N, C-alpha and C positions, 0 to 999 in steps of 0.2 A: 511474481511481479519482477520484471527486469532481471530474471534469473541468469540469462546468458551474459548480460553486461556485468552483473555482480561477480560471476565466476571469472570473467576476463580481467576486470579491474583488480579484484582481490588477488588474483594470481600474479598480476604484474607487480603490485605493491609488495607481495611476499618475496618477490625476487630481489628486493633491496635489503633483505635481512643480512645481518652480519657484516655489512660494509662499515668500515671504520669511519670513513668520511665520504661525502658526496662531491663528485666533480661535476663540472658543467656537462661533460660527455655523458655521465650517468643520468643526469636529469633529462638531457635531450633524448636519449634512447627511451627512457620511461615515458616521456611525453609523446613520443612518436607512437609507441604501442598503445597508449591510452587513446590517442586520437583515432587510430584505426578501430579500436574497440567501440568508440562512440559512433563512428560512421557506420560500422557494421550493425549497430543497434538502431540505425535510422535516425540518429540525432541530426538535426539540421546542420548543413555544412558550415554556415556562417557562425552558428552558435558553438559548434565544436571547435572551430578555429579560434574564436575569441576566448573560449574557456582555456584552451591549451596555452595561449599567449599569456593569460593572466597567471596561471599556475607556474609556468616557466619563469616568468619575471620575478615572482615572489620566491620561488625555490632557489634560483641562482643568487638572489640578493639577500637571502635569509641567513642569519647566523644560526648555527646549530644550537638549540636551546640546551642549557647546561644539564637539565634533568631529562632530556629526551635523546633517544638514539636517532641517527639520521633517517631511518625508515619511518619513524614516528613523526618526524618533522614533515616529510613529504605527505604522509597520510593526513596530517592535520590541514595542510595547505589544500590538498585535493578535496578533502571533506568540506572545508569552508567555502571553496569556490563552487562546489556542487550545490551547496546550500544557497549560495548567492544566485546561481543559475535557476534554481527551483523556486526562487522568490523569497527566501528568508523565512520568517515566521508565517505560520498558517493564517488565513484570513477568517475572521469571525463571521458567523452568520448574521446577516443584516435584517433583523426583524423590524417591522414598521412600528411607529409610535402608537398607532391605533390598529386593531385587528379589522379585517384579516391582512396578514402579510401576503403579498402576491408574488408568486414565483413563475416566471415565464420560461418554458422549456422549448428549445429549438435545436435543430441539427439536420443532417442529411438523412434521407430514408435508409433504413437498415442499420443505423447506428445504435439501436437499442433504446431509443428515446422514450417510447411509451412504457416499456418495462421499468426504465429508470424512474419514471414518474411515481410508480407504485413503490419502488425501493425507497425513494425520497420520503414518500408519505409514511412508510414504515419507520424510517429513521426519526422523523419528526414526532411520531407517536411515542417513541422511546424517550424523547426530550420533553414529554408532557404536553405536547400540542395536539390540537384537534384539526387535522387537515381535511381538505375537500379537493376533489379532482374535477377538472373541466375538460370535456372532450371537444377540442376545437380542430381536430384533424378530420375533415370531411373528404379529403382527397383519397385516402386509402380505405376501401370498403370495410375491411375488418378492424380498423383502428378503434372505432367507437366500442364495438363489442369486446375487443381485447381489453380496453381500459375498464369497461364495466366488470368484466370477469376478475381482473386484477384488483379492482376496488372492493369487490366482495371478499377476495382472498385476504386483503389487509384490513377489512372492515372499515372502509372509508366511503362516504357517499360520492357519487359521480354525477355531475350535471351534464346531460347530453340531450341533443335534439336530432331527429332523423327526418325532419320535414323540409329540408332544403335551406334552413336558416344559415346565413353566412357566418363564418367563424368570428368576425368582429362582434356581431350581435350576440352570439353564443357566449363569448367571453364577458360581454357587458352584463348579460343576464346572470351568468354564473357568479359574478362578483356580488350582485345584489342578493342572490340566493345564499351565498356564503355569509353575508352580513345578517340576513334573516335567521339563518340557522345558528348564528353565533360561532362560526368556525374560526379558528385562529389563523389558518393558512389556506390559501387557494393556490393550487398547482395547475397551471394552464398548459395542457398538451397541445402543441401546434403541429401542423402538417410537416412531415419530413420532406425535404427537397431532394429530388434525384440529382440535381446539380444546382448551381447558383442561378435559379430560375427567376427572372425579373418580376413576373406577376405574383408568384408566391412570396417572394421577398418583400414586395410592397404590401401584401396581405399581412405578413408578419409584423411589418412596421406599424400598420394600422391597429393591429391587436395590441401591440406594445403601447401605443399612444392612448389606447382606450383604457387599459387596466393599470397603466403606470406601475410596472413591477418594481418591487424593492430589490429583487434578485432576478437576473436573467442568465440562466445556465445554458451553455452550449454543450450538447452531448456529442462526444467524438469517439469514433471507433478506433481503438489503439492499433488495430491491424493496418490502418491506412498509411502509417508511416509519416513521412515528411509532408504529405498532402494535407494532414491535419492542420499544419501551420497556415496554409493557403485558405482553408475553410474558415479557420478562426479569424483571419484578417478580413475575409469577405463579410462575415456576420457582424464583426465588430464595427465595420464601416457603416452598417445599417442601423443597429440598435446598440445601446450601451451594455455590452456583455460584462457581467460581473464575475464570471467564473466558468471554468470548463469541468466537465465530468467525463472521464475516460472509461469506456466500457471494455469488456473482454480482456481485462488485465490478468486473468487467471489462465489464459491459454498459452499458445506458443509464440505470441506476439513478441517482437523485439522491443517495442515500447519506447523507442527513443523520442517519440513525439512528446511524451510527458516531460522530458527535459527541455524540449525545444519551444513549446508554446509560450510559456511565461517569458522566456528571454527574447523571443522573436516578436511577440505581439503585446506583451504586458498583461495578458489575461492569465490570472492565477488558476492553477488546478485546485479544485475544491474537494472533489470526491473521486473515488475510483470504484468501478464495478469489478468484483472479484468472484463472480459466479452467477448462476441463473436464478437462484433463490431470491425471494424478495428481501431477505436479511443480508444479502451479499453486497452491501454498499459500505465502504469505509471512508472515513474522513482522510483527506490527503494531508500528511504531516511532512513538510519538506525536509525537516531535520532528520526524521527517522528514515526517509527514503535515501537521503545522502549517505547516512551511516550504513544502511543495508548494502548499498552499491559497493562500498569499500570493504565489506566483509565484517562489519561490526555488529551485524544482527539487529534485532529490534526487541530488546528485553521488555520495554514498556508496552509494546504491542502484545506480547505474550501475556503480560500481567493484566492488561485491559480485557483480553479475551477470557482470561480466567475469572475476572471479576464479573463479567457479563454472564458467564456460565454458572457462577456461584453467587448470584446476587444476594446481598444481605449477609454473607459470611465474611469473616475476617481473613483477608488474603495477604496481610502484611508479611507473613512468613515467606510467601512465595517470592516477593521482591527481594527480601533479605537474602534468601538462599541463592537466587539466580544472579543477583548483582554482585555478590561477594564470592561466588564460586565455591561455597563450602557445603554443598549438598551431598547426600549419600544415597545409597540404593533405596532406602525407605522413602526418601524424597522423590526418587525416580518413579517408584510405584504410585505415589500420590499424584505425580505429574501425569502419568498415564491415565489415571482415573479422570483427571481434569481434561486431558486432551480429547477424550472420547466425547466430552460435551462441547468442546471448542471447535470441532470441525475436523477435516481431513488431516491425518498425521503428518503428511509430507509438507503441508502448508505451515505447520507449527515448526517443524524441523528447520525449514528455510529461515526462520526468524531467530534461531539460536546462534549466538556469536561464535564464529570459528568453525561452525559445523555445516550450516546450509550452503555456504559457498564451496565446500570441499566435496560434498556428496554428489556424484554424477546424477543428472536428471533421470537417467534410466533406472538407477538404483532407487531414487525417490519414488518413481512410478510403480516400483515393485513392492513398496511398503504397503502393507494392508493389515487387517485385523489378525491374520495368522502370524505375521511377523511379531506383532506386539505380544501376542499370547506366548510365543516362543521365548521372547525376552523376559516376560513375567515368570515363565516357568523356571528360567535360569535363576532369577532373583529369589523366587520362593524356595529354591533348593539350597540357598545360602542359610547359614545360621543367623540368628539375630545379631550376633557379634560381627559377623562378616558383612551384613548389610549396613551396619552402623559404621564400620571401619574397614573399607575395602582394601586398605593397604596390607592387611594380614593375609590376603588370599594368595597363597603360594602355589607351587606346582601340584602338590598332593591334594590340596583343597579344590583346585580347579578340576582335577580328575573326578573327585567325589561329586562336585556340583554338576558336571557334565552327565555323569551316570544318573543322578537323581532327577535331572530335568529331561532326560531322553535326547540330549544334544551331544555335540562333539566338543572336545577340548578347544578346538579351533574357534568354534562359535563363542565359547566362554571367553577366550582370549580377545576375540574381536569386540565383544561387548565391553570388556574392561578397558580396551584401548580407546574406544569411542567415549566411554565414561570419563576417563582421565583427560582426553583431549578437550572435551566440552568444559570440564571443570577448570582446566588450565586457561582456556580461551576466555571464559567468563571472568576469571580473576584478573587476567591481563587487561580486559576491557574495563573493569572497574578502576584499575590503576591508571589507564590511559585517560578515562573520563575525568578522574581527579586532577590529572595534569592539565587537561583541556580547560577545566574550570578555573584553575589558577591563572591560566593565560587569557581568560575571558571568553573561551570558546566552548564551554561545557554545555551539557544537555539542559534544556530549560523544561521545567515541569509545568 
């Protein structure tokens, strides 16, 4: 997610290291580079311009905090303004006072709307809800069948009619059926628009007026770039959109629209699709996204994935090790075991502070099970003392470890270098977050 932007911005901010003080010229140059990075990521021009103006104004007029180095001052300002652009705190789900809560799904054709309906149903099941799907897209021949197949996959009932009944009537009947079946939530899938079609938009308005949704989600394809802002404005002028869901955030998309929509239209981003599987829907956390963009990673995200993979187990040690940066190779082995249950390795690595933004995308793409097994072989070739205290691994020990694991000394050295870099970055992150908290800008749980 926003990998290219993260690498660019994190690299720019790293360039401020070791400066004794910041001049206005330093700030101007950094802001120019960040502005270019934002525009290249398809962030709306007006949003990028206003963001840079706010950061520059604060940076130039800001006294360097006594406990922070100048680069950390800039990092905090950029992080705070990114958070403001993304909408501040996340928006809570608006459940109705009486069931069923109605969710209206809309968007352009090809945005992944129907699949997102199933993903949202899967998410709601994990929240203890009993959702139901309504197939109100009669424009696309395969839409009803697709929703029925997805409904079976997530074990959720689907209300559908193929006798020519109009979508407004289908939505009305689906709502009554949901009440009869005592379902907590009704998710209404509407027809995807090829463009802002007047007749179909009027149909959507009538469906909305009929079911009176508690939530109206606009599904946006993240690959559409700045056009997503125009689409959001068009739909918002028709019905009260309560949130946006961006799909295809796991691909090569530049993803700048995610930063643009909230600032340009007021529509908050609520969820992001990060894969094709029905489980691949994540809550959008503005604070975590802002921190990932500046290279601070997403430790809480890693912990949540671990907790989901190991439901019912005590994972407090994970947070303690990751946040304090005092883990050893035994912990790394344990982490590998967890990662295998948490999804693709490269997605987890991107969330590690100081690591994800530094590893080239090509290198991440090459990471697979064989690479993990090679690393595990190196670690298992260490003695128990070496795994618990990597600092004692000198030259002769590295040669022995390489021989025992069937690798080279260079590979052992590379692993140790990455290990120390990750541990150092996590420790710095913990210190930085502590300073942020003292200034009122810390991570909120």
